N, C-alpha and C positions, 0 to 999 in steps of 0.2 A: 853628456848630461850630468847634472849634479845629483848624486845619490847620498841620502842621509842614512847612515848605519846606526841603528838603535840597539844597544845591548845592555846587559847587566854584567857587573863585575865587582870584584873585591880589590880595593887598593891594598898594598902597592903593586899588585900583580894583575892588572887588567888585560895583559896580553896573553894570559893563559886561557885555555878552553876556547870559548867563542871568539875571544880577542885574536888568537892566532889564526883561526879560520877566516876572520874578517881581513886580516892582513894578507892572507893568501889570495882572497878574492880581489882585493884592491890591486895587488901586484899583477894579477892575471888580466885585469881590465884597465890598462893604463889610459885608454881613450876616454874614460869617464873620470869625473871628479868626485872623490869620496870624502865625506866628513863624518867623524865619529861623534856620537852622542851617547855618553856612558852614564848609566844609573849605578852609582857606586854604593857599597856598604861601608865606606870609610866615613870619617868625620866631615861635618859640614865645612865646605870651603876647600877640601882636599881635591886634588886632581884637576887643577885649573889648566888653562892652555899653556902656561909656562912650565908645567910639571912634565918632565920627560916621560913619565909613565903614561900620560894621556895627551901627548903633544899632537896626536892626530885629530883632536876635536875638543868637545866640551863635556863637562861632568856635572852631575847633580847628586848630592848625597841623599840617600833614601832614609837612612836611620840616624838616630842621634837627635841632637837639639834641633827643633824646628826653625826654619828661617825667620828672622825678625821682621817686623813690620807693624803698621798701625792696625787697629781693630776697625771693622766696618761700622758705618753709621747705622742709625735705626732703620731707615728704609732699605738699605742694602742688606742689612742683617735679616730682614724679613724675606728678601728674595733668596738669599743663601739658605735660609731655613726651609723654604718651600722645596727647593731643588734637593737639599740634603735629605729631607724626609721622604721624598719620592724615591731616592736611591736606596735608603735604608728599608723602606717598605718592599722594594724589589728583592732585597736580600733575605728578609725574614717572613714575608707573607707569600704563600704560593700563588695567590691571585694577582699579585703585583709584579710579577717577573718582567712584564713588558715595559715597566718604567725604569729599568736600569739604564738603558741608553739615553733616553731623554734627560733623566736626572744627571747623568755623568756629563753630558754635553752642556747642559745649563750651568753646572758648576764651572766648567772650563771657560765658558763665555764670560761669566761674572768675574772669574779670576783674571781673565785677560784684560778686563776693563779697569779694575782697580787694584789687583794684586793683594787683596786681604783674605784670600781663602785660607791660608795656613792659620792665621789668627782666629778665624771663625771656627775651624775644625777643632781647635784646641780650647775653645771657650765653653763656658757652662751651658749656654743655650744649645749648643750642638750635643752635649752629653745628655741634656734633658730630652731632646728629640729622640736620641738613640734609645734611652731607657723607656720612654713612653711607647715608642713603636715596637720595641723588642718585647714588651709585656702585653701587647694586644692579644685578644683571644685568637687562637689559630696560628700564632707565630711559631715558626720552626726553630726551636732552640736546641734540639737533639737531646736535652736532658733537663726538663723542668724549667723553672723560671731563673733568669740570670740574676746573680747577686750584684750588689753595688760595686764590688771590686771587678766583676766581669765587665760592667759598663765602662769603668775607668780604663781597664786594659784594652777593651775593644775600641773605644773612642781613640785612644792613642795609636793603635795599630791601623785604624782606618785613615787617620791623618797621615801616617807615613805612607800607606798604600796610595793615597790620592795626592801625594806631594808632587808627582810629575805634572799634574794639571796646572800648577802655578809656575812651572819652569819658564825662564825667559827665552824660549826657543820658538815662539809661534808667530813672529813677525815675518815680513817679506823682505827685510833688509839683509845685509851680510850676516851669515850665521843663523838665519831664521829658517825654520822648516817650511814656511810658506814660500820661500824662494827655491826650494828643492823641486826637482822634476819627479822624484819618487822617493819613498822611504822604504828601507829594508830592515825589518825587525828580525833579529837573530836571537832565538831562544824563547820568544813568547813571553807570557806573564806581564809584569808591570812595564816591560820595555815596549809593549804595544800601546800603552796609554798615549804617549806623545804622537804616535802615528795616527791613532783614532782622532785625536784633537786636530791634527794638521789636515786630515781628510775632511773633518766637519767644517773647519774654519776656512780652508783654502782649496779644498777639492783635490789634494795631493793623494794619488793612489799609493798603496803600500803592499809589499810582499812580506810574507811571514815564513821564516825558515826555522824548523824545530828539529834538533838532533836529540831526540828524547823529549817526550811531551811534558810541558811544564805542569799542566793540570794533573797528570798522572803522578808526577813526583810530589805534588802537594797532598794528594790523597795518601800516598805512602808515608809522607811526613806527619800527617794528622790522621791516623787510622780511625775507622769507625768505632763506635762504642761497642764493647764486648757484650754487654747486657743492656737491652733497651728498657726504658721505664716511661710510663705515661704519667703526666701530672707532676706535682711538686716532689722534689727529692726529700727523702727522710734524712734526719740527722745521722742515722746509722749508716746509710748508704754514702752520705758525704764523707763521713769519717773513713769508711773503707776505701773510697776512691783516693782520699788524701794519703792513706797509708800505702796503697799500691803504687801511687806515683812516686813515693819516696823509696820504695823497695825496688821498683823496676826502672831501669834506665832505657830511654828510647832515643832513637836517632830522629832528631827534629830539625826541620829546616824553616827558618824564619822567612816570611814572604820576601822574595827577592834576594835572600841572603845565601850564605854558604852552608853546606851540611856540617853539622856538629853533633857530637854525642854528649848529651847532658840531660838533666831532669826535664821532663815535659813541663813547660812553664804555663800552659793555658788549660783552663777547665773546658769541659765538653761544650757548653754554650758558646764560648769564644771560638773554639775550633770549628763548630758548625757555621758560625758567622763568616769566618775566614774562608772556609771551603765554598760557601755560597757566593762570596765575592769573587773568588777566582773562577768558579764555574760560570758565573754571569759574564765576567770579563772575557773568558775564553770563547764563549758563545758569540758575544758581540764582535770579538776580533775575527773569528771565522766568518761571520756574516758580512763584515765590511771589507775584508781583505780582497785585493784584486787577484792574487795568486797565493796558494799555500804550497810550500815545498817541504814535505816531511822527509826525514832521513831514511825511511824504509817503508815498504808496503805494509808492514806490521803497524807502524805509527799511522799510516794513512787510514787503516781501518778504524783506529781509535778516533781519529779526527772526524771521520764520517759519523761515528756514533755520537759525537758532540755537535753535530749539525753542519759540518763542512759540506760544501757543494762539491760533488765529485768532478764536475766540469771545470772547477777552478783549482784542482789539486793535482800536483805532479810530484812524483818521487824523484828526488835528487840526492844521491848518496853523498855522504861526507867525505870529501877528498882528503887524502893524507899524504904527506911527503915521504912516508915510509915505503911507498911503491918503488922508490929509487934505491932502496937498501938492497945490498946483495943477499942472496939466499944464505941460510945457515950452513955452516961447514959440515965436516964429517960427523956422523952419529957417534954417540959415546960407545965405549967398548961394551958395557953392560946394557941390556935392554932396560930402558928408563922411560917411565911415564912422567910428564911434567904438567903441573896444574898451576894456574895463576888466577888470582882474584882476591877480593876482600874476604877475610875470615869471618863469615857471618852465616846465619842459618839460610838466608836466601840463596847463597852460592852453593850450599850443600856440600861442603868438603867431606862430610861424613860418608856420602855416597861413594866418592872415589876411594876412600879408605876401605870400605867394605868390598868394593870391586877389586881393589888391589890385593886384598887378602886372598881372593879366589885366583887372581893372576899369579900370586906368589906360590900358591899350591901347585900350579902347573909349571911355572918357570921359577925355580928357587933362586936364580941369580938376578931376578928383576928388582928394580928399585923405583921409588917414587920421590919426586922432589916437589915440594909445595912452596910456592912463592906468594907472598902477600902478608899484610899486617892485619891484625884483628880490628874490626870496627864495632864488634859487640864484646863488651868487657868479659874476660875469662873464656872466650871461645877458643883461643889457641890451646889453652890448657885442656879444655874439653876434647879437642881433636887429638891431642897427644895421649889423653887417657883412652880414647877409642882405639888408637893404634896399638897401645900397650895391651888392651884387652883382647884385640884380634891377633896378637902375637907377631905383628909386623913392624913394631917400633924400630928395631935396628936397621930396617931397610927404608925407613921414611925419614926424609930430611926436610925440616921446616926452615927454609932458607930466608924467611923474612921478606922485607920489601926489596925488590930488585932495583939496581941502579939503572939498567937499561933493559927494555923488553927484548931486544935482540939476544941478550945473554940468556934470557929465560928459555927461549926455544932452542938455542944452541945446546943447552944442557940436557935435552930430552930426545928420545927416539920418536915418541908420539905425544901430541898435545891433547890434553883431556879437559873437557868442560862439563861440569855436573850441575849447573845452576837450575833452580826451579823456575826462574823467569829471566830470559835473556832479552833485556829491553834494548840494548844498544849493540850495533855491529862492530864497534871499534876493536875490541879485544880479539874477537874471532877473526876479523880481517887481518890483524897484525900477525896472528899465529899462521894464517894461510900464506901471508907474504914471506914467511921464513922458509917455506918449502917443506915443512914438516907435515905429515899426515895428521888429520884432525878427527877426533871422536867427540861428539857433543850430544847432550840431551836434546830432544826434539821439542824445544819450547821457544816462544818468542820469535826472534828474527833468525834463529839458527838455520831453519830449513831454507829461508830466503838467501842467506849469506853463503852457507856451505854448499847447498844444492847437491849435485851428484859427485862432488869432489871430496867428500868425507863420509863418515859413518854416523848416522843418527840413531839414538836409542831412546826408549821412553824414560821419562823422569822417575826417580825413586825406584829404579830397577837395577840393583847391583849385579845381578846375574847377566843381564843383557849388556851392561857396560863392560863387565869383565870379558864377555865373549867377543865384543868388538875389539877391545884392546889386544886380546890374545891373537885374534885373526890378523891384525896388522903386525904385531911383534914377531909372528912366525913367518911372515911373507914379506921379505925385503923388496921384491920386485913390485908388489902391489903398493907397498908404502911409498916407494919412489914415484910410481905413476900417479897416485892420488896427491902426493905432495906437490908435484909439478903442476898438475891440473888445478889444484887449489891456488897456487901462486899466480898462475895466469888469470884465473877467474877474479881474484882480488885485485890484480893490477888493472884489469879491464874496468871493474866497477868502482874502484876507490882511487883512481888517479885524479890528480888535481885538474888536468886539462878538460875532461868531460864536464866537471862541475862548473868551471869557468865558462865553457861554451854554452851550457844550459842557461846560466844566468844572463849571458850576453843576449841570447834569444828572448828570454823573458823580459828583459829591460826594453828591448826594441819593440816587442809586442805591446807592452804597456804604453810606450810613447805613441805608438800608432793608434791606440784606443783612447788615450787622453792627450790629444795633440796640443790643446791650449786649455789651461785650467781656469775655471770661471772665477775663483777667488772667494767662494763662500757658498753656503747652502742654497740661497735663493738667487744666485747669479745666473747669467745666461748659459745656455747649453754649449759645451765645447764644440768648436767647428773644426772639421778636418782641414789640415794644411793652413790653419790660421796664421802660423808663423812661417815666414819665408825660409828658404833653404840656408841663407847666410846667417840666420839666427843661431844655428848650431855650430858655426865655425869658432874655433878657439880664440881667434883674434878679432871676432866680430862683435856685434851687440851682446851676444850671449856671454862673452867673456867677462865683462864688467857690469852689464846691465845699464850702463850709462847711455848707450845708444838706443835703448828700447823705449817705445812710447806706448801709451795705453789708448786703444781706439775707443770710440764712443760706445761700442757694443761690448766692451770688456776684453776684446782680444788684443794680443800684443803683436806689434809690427816693428819694422826698423825705420828709424828716422832717416830721411834722405840726406840730411846734412850731418849725420852722426859719423864719427870715424868708423870705418869698416862696413858701412852700408853700401848698397850698389850705386847710389847716387854719388858717393864720394870716391869710389875706386876707379882706377883706370881699368879698361878691359883686360889688359895683360896681367895686372895684379890680381884681379878677381879670378881669372882663369887659373893662375898659379895657386891661389888659395884653395880653390875647389879641387 
C-alpha cells in the first residue's frame, strides 16, 4: 500500500528527530511504498524533490514569504470571508467552538478550487474580520482587548498556520494525498492539517504518532498569564508587561518551528489566540484520526484528557537503534554519579547537587559529573555557585555537552535523573541500555519506563535522592543486578522491531476497515473487498494505477484488458505473482 508520511522539520536537517524515526519505519516495512510530505521551517521553495535533504518526498515552507498568486474575486472573497469568520469565531468565542472543523474544511475546499487562499488570508478584509470578531463581547483574549499590532501579528501567524490548506498535495494523481491508502502523521500539530483535508476530500484514513505531545509543548512555550485581569488593560499594566518581557528571557517555540531562546515576541492576546488554534486543531485531529499511537502511557492519559477515544488509542514506544549498542564498560575507580540533561530549572540540577552534598558527607571519595549545556541563560553559573556554597565544587565536574551519550554513562557508576517533569522516555531508556543502575525522581514517564529495575524517589527531596544513591554506591551486587534488568527491559520495550511490527498490524487493520475509499464526503459507503486481490500486487493495476477503472458506484476494479489484470495474465504467470 502507499503510505503518506506527514512531518514537520527544519531545513537543512529534516532527517533529525522525527525524520530519522520515519526512515527506520520505512526501512522496516519494505513491502509498503512510503512518500514523505515535509512541512519545513526553511525559506519558500527550499527542500524540493531534487534536494538531497528531502529526496524522499515533497516539502512546503510554513514560515517566511507567503506563496504568490492572484487575489480572489468578489464572489469568492465573500465565500472565503464566511468560512474564515466561522473559524475565527471558533477560536475566540466559547460558544462557537463547534465551528472550527466546518470552517477549516470549507477553507480547504475553496483553496482546492482556485488556490487563492494565501492571498485572501494576507489581505485587508481578512484582518478586518479578525479584528471585528476578536473584539466581540465575550471573546476570550486572555488579557483585555487586542491592539492593532496584535491583529496584524495574529493575522500573519494564522496565514502561516493555515498555509498547508493550500498545498498542492490533495489530488488523486501521482504525488497526491488522494491517491494514498492512508496517511501517517508523525509529531502532530500542523502536520495533521494535510491529513485532515485528505480525509475530508478523499476519505483517506490517517494515523497519528506523537513522541511528546505537540499541544503540551505549545502550552509550555506560551505559558499562561501570571496575573489575570478582567476588562481593558491599563497603561501602567501594559508598561509593566513590556518591561518584564525585556528583562526576562523565555524559551519560545514558534508554531511548527524549532525551540529557541529569545525574547517572547507576542503579547498575551496573541498567545491566547495561538493556543486556542492549536487546542482546537488537536481536538479535531484526535476526533478524526483512525488510530492514535502515543509514545507512552503517560502521553496516552494526556490525549484522553484532550478528547481522544480510548478505543482508538494504542501505546507504541519509540524504537531506538541504541538497543544494539553494547553495555557500558567497567565502572570508574571512584564512586561517581552521572547526570545528563539541559541545564534549566525544569531539569532541577540543583536537587542532585544538594543530594550529592549528603552523599559526599558519607562517601568522601564520591564524585559528580554533570553533562549538558544551559538553555536558561546564566543557569550554569548558578549551579556552580550552588556547588561552591555546598562545599562540593572540587568534586563536581560540569562537562558540557557530550559528544555521545554512550560516553556519558560510561563515566558514571550510577545514572541520576532529578527532573521535575519527565515528559519523554528517550534519555531514561538510553541510560538503562548502558547497563548502569538508574535513580530517578518519580515524575512523568519515569515509573512507566524504569519500573522495578531502578530506584524512584519523590521530586524535590534531596534526602531521599541521596539515600537511593548511597544504597546503590555501597552495594555493587545490587547495582549490577538492577543495571542488567534495566538493560533487558529497555531492549524489550524500545527495540525497532516491535515498533515496526505494531505499525504493520495497524496498517493492515486500517486497510481492512477502509477497503475502498469513496473519494469525498458525500460519496458511496466503502464496500468490503471492492478491490480484487491482484489490485495489491506490485506489478498489477495498483503499481501504476493505469490498469484501474472506476465503477459506476465509485469502487475501483481491474480492467480486463489492462496489463497485470486477471484477464490478461496466463494462469501460470498469475500463480507465480500470487
